[in-house]
C-alpha positions in Angstrom: 84.9 118.8 170.5 86.6 122.1 169.9 86.5 123.3 166.3 89.2 121.9 164.1 88.3 123.8 161.0 91.7 125.5 160.9 93.7 125.0 164.1 97.3 124.2 164.9 98.0 121.6 167.6 101.3 121.3 169.4 102.9 118.0 170.5 101.2 118.4 173.9 97.9 117.9 172.2 98.9 115.0 170.1 99.2 112.6 172.9 102.2 111.8 175.1 105.0 110.1 173.2 103.4 110.6 169.8 106.3 112.7 168.6 104.1 114.2 165.9 103.3 117.8 165.6 100.1 118.4 163.6 98.5 121.1 161.7 94.8 121.1 160.7 94.4 123.6 157.9 92.6 124.1 154.6 95.3 126.3 153.1 96.8 125.1 149.9 94.1 122.6 149.0 93.5 121.9 145.3 90.6 123.9 143.9 88.4 120.9 143.4 88.4 120.2 147.2 87.2 123.7 148.1 83.5 122.7 148.1 84.3 119.9 150.7 86.3 122.3 152.8 83.4 124.8 152.8 80.9 122.1 153.8 83.1 121.0 156.6 83.3 124.5 158.0 79.5 124.8 158.4 77.8 121.4 158.4 75.7 120.4 161.4 75.5 116.9 162.8 71.8 116.3 161.7 72.8 117.1 158.1 75.2 114.1 158.2 73.2 111.5 159.9 70.1 110.8 162.0 72.3 108.8 164.4 73.9 111.2 166.8 76.0 110.4 169.9 74.3 109.9 173.2 75.0 112.5 175.9 77.0 109.8 177.8 78.7 106.6 176.8 79.9 105.3 173.5 83.4 104.3 172.5 85.3 107.2 171.0 86.7 106.4 167.5 87.8 108.2 164.3 88.0 107.5 160.6 90.1 109.1 157.9 88.3 110.3 154.9 91.2 110.7 152.6 90.9 112.4 149.2 93.7 112.0 146.6 94.2 112.6 142.9 94.6 109.5 140.7 94.7 108.7 137.0 91.0 109.4 136.7 90.9 112.5 138.9 89.8 112.9 142.5 89.4 109.7 144.5 88.8 108.3 147.9 90.8 105.8 149.9 88.8 102.8 151.2 89.5 99.4 152.7 87.6 96.1 152.8 87.4 94.3 156.1 88.4 90.6 156.1 85.6 88.1 155.5 86.6 86.2 158.6 85.9 89.0 161.1 83.0 88.5 163.5 81.5 92.0 162.8 81.1 93.8 159.5 82.9 91.0 157.7 83.8 91.9 154.1 82.4 95.4 154.4 84.2 98.3 152.8 85.0 101.2 155.2 87.2 104.2 155.8 90.5 103.4 157.6 90.0 104.1 161.3 89.3 102.7 164.8 89.0 103.4 168.5 91.1 106.0 170.2 94.0 104.8 172.3 95.1 106.7 175.4 98.3 107.8 173.6 96.2 109.5 170.9 95.4 112.3 173.4 92.3 114.2 174.4 89.1 113.0 172.6 87.9 116.7 172.9 91.0 118.0 171.2 93.5 116.4 168.8 92.8 112.8 169.8 90.5 111.9 166.9 92.9 113.3 164.3 95.8 111.4 165.8 93.8 108.2 166.0 92.6 108.5 162.4 96.1 108.9 161.1 97.5 106.2 163.4 94.8 103.7 162.4 95.2 104.5 158.7 99.0 103.9 158.9 98.4 100.6 160.8 95.7 99.3 158.5 96.9 100.5 155.1 100.6 101.3 155.5 100.2 104.9 154.3 102.7 107.5 155.4 100.8 110.0 157.6 103.4 112.7 156.8 102.0 112.9 153.3 98.5 113.6 154.6 97.2 117.2 155.1 94.3 117.1 157.5 92.1 120.0 156.5 88.9 119.5 158.6 87.1 117.5 161.2 83.4 116.8 160.9 81.0 116.5 163.8 80.8 113.3 165.8 78.4 110.7 164.6 77.1 107.4 166.1 76.9 103.8 165.0 74.2 102.3 167.2 75.0 98.6 166.3 78.5 98.9 167.7 78.2 101.8 170.1 81.0 103.7 168.4 81.1 107.5 168.6 82.9 108.3 165.3 84.7 111.5 164.4 85.3 111.8 160.6 88.6 113.4 159.8 89.1 114.9 156.3 92.4 114.7 154.7 94.1 115.6 151.4 96.7 113.0 150.2 99.3 115.7 149.3 102.1 113.2 148.9 100.7 109.7 148.1 102.5 106.7 149.5 102.2 103.0 148.7 99.2 101.3 150.5 98.0 97.8 151.0 96.5 95.4 153.5 98.9 95.4 156.4 97.2 92.5 158.3 95.2 90.1 156.1 93.4 88.8 159.2 91.7 92.2 159.5 91.9 93.8 156.1 91.2 92.0 152.8 92.3 94.8 150.6 92.9 98.6 150.3 91.7 100.4 147.2 90.9 103.9 145.8 87.6 104.8 144.2 87.3 107.7 141.7 84.8 110.3 142.8 83.5 110.1 139.3 82.4 106.6 140.0 80.8 107.5 143.3 78.7 110.2 141.6 77.8 108.1 138.6 74.1 107.3 138.9 74.7 103.8 137.4 76.7 103.0 140.5 74.2 104.2 143.1 71.7 102.0 144.8 69.7 101.9 148.1 70.3 99.1 150.6 67.5 97.5 152.6 68.5 95.6 155.7 66.1 93.0 157.3 66.2 95.2 160.4 64.4 97.8 158.5 67.2 100.2 157.9 67.3 101.8 154.5 70.3 103.8 153.3 72.4 104.9 150.3 75.1 102.6 148.8 77.6 102.5 146.0 78.5 99.6 143.6 82.2 100.4 142.9 85.5 98.5 142.5 83.7 95.1 142.8 82.3 96.1 146.2 79.1 97.2 147.8 79.8 100.3 149.9 77.0 100.7 152.4 76.2 101.5 156.0 78.0 104.3 157.9 80.7 104.7 155.2 78.2 105.1 152.3 76.0 107.5 154.4 78.9 109.9 155.0 80.1 109.7 151.4 76.5 110.4 150.3 76.2 113.5 152.5 79.6 114.9 151.4 78.7 114.4 147.7 75.3 116.1 148.3 76.4 119.2 150.2 79.6 119.7 148.1 77.3 120.0 145.1 78.8 116.9 143.4 75.7 114.7 143.5 74.0 113.7 140.3 70.3 112.6 140.4 70.0 108.9 140.8 67.3 106.2 141.0 66.6 105.8 144.7 64.1 103.0 144.0 67.0 100.7 142.7 67.4 98.6 145.8 69.9 95.9 146.9 68.8 93.6 149.8 71.2 92.8 152.7 71.0 89.7 154.9 71.2 89.4 158.7 74.9 88.7 158.7 75.6 92.2 157.3 
């Protein structure tokens, strides 16, 4: 993917019929987001995950990692998948999903367009209030075969959000960054498959897997991480 650290994309890049002209820029961000923007400009894929995309194959997708400012300071937007879904039921995640043809080129603006479109469809947020300021390297989710592009956004003009389709989304919520960095809320998950990874106990939810791994790396490289007890483990079952 071509660098999207600070690029402008015309409508021809945004996918036919999208009608949206986009700008990816870090200009005008609040000062507290500066460490994240600096990380996004230099971070390499192995620093984010040990699961990297194969040379060929995988389903192209994108997620929106949306930072806002709430009553308790900086926060992240998350959603919880419906408990009736066949895969990842009840699991918190970033808004996002697979690229559609109308999103445009997967090597260009397509992932940004997909992240904004999916976030709007899932949470009802108004994409016009989101400033996309960076795109992280592609990562891989082996269990689903998704090649995921994390898109970083600043919620410059917040809009009402909620579960648009209860059959797919149980709830939409924000998590203060202060809670994510609080050592009391940090644990390690151990899956019966043998996978071990970071997790967060926040907002009556266990955030784990891909979502927790990306959050963990952002906190670490942005210099926000506070030492925590990595021996404090939470088991997962085979349905997870």
